[in-house]
Residue, then its C-alpha position, 0 to 999 in steps of 0.5 A: m049839881k056837881a055832875e052838872s058843874e063838871r059837864h059845864a067845865v068839860a064843855c068850857i075846856e073843849q070850847a077853849e081847845d077848839t078855839v086855840k086850834e081855830l086861831r092857830d090854823a087861821l094865824g097859820r094861813a096868814g103865815i103867823t105863828l104864836p109859839s106860846l098860844r095855848i090854854d092858860p094852865v092856871s085858869l084850869a086849876r080852879e075847882a070850876p075851870c074857866p079857861r083863858i087863852e094865852l097868846g104869849g109873846c112874839s117877835v116884833d116882826v110877828a107882831a107887825r105881821l099880825a097888825a098888818t093882817l088885822r088891818g087887812g094888809a097882809 
C-alpha cells in the first residue's frame, strides 16, 4: 500500500509542477509575471504530499493587468 501511496504522491507533484509551468507560460504570453508563483513547499512536507499552488504577491499594476486579462480586455 505504501508504494501505491508514493506513486500517487509523485503523480500529484508532477501534475502540480506541470500546472505551475502552464500557468507561468500562459501568464507570460499575456505579459504578466508572478514572481512568487510556485508549489507551496509546506504542502509537500506531509507524509502523503498534496501540493498546493502558491500564487504569491504582486504589484498593483500586475494585479490590474491580471484582472484585465481575465476580463478579456488585455
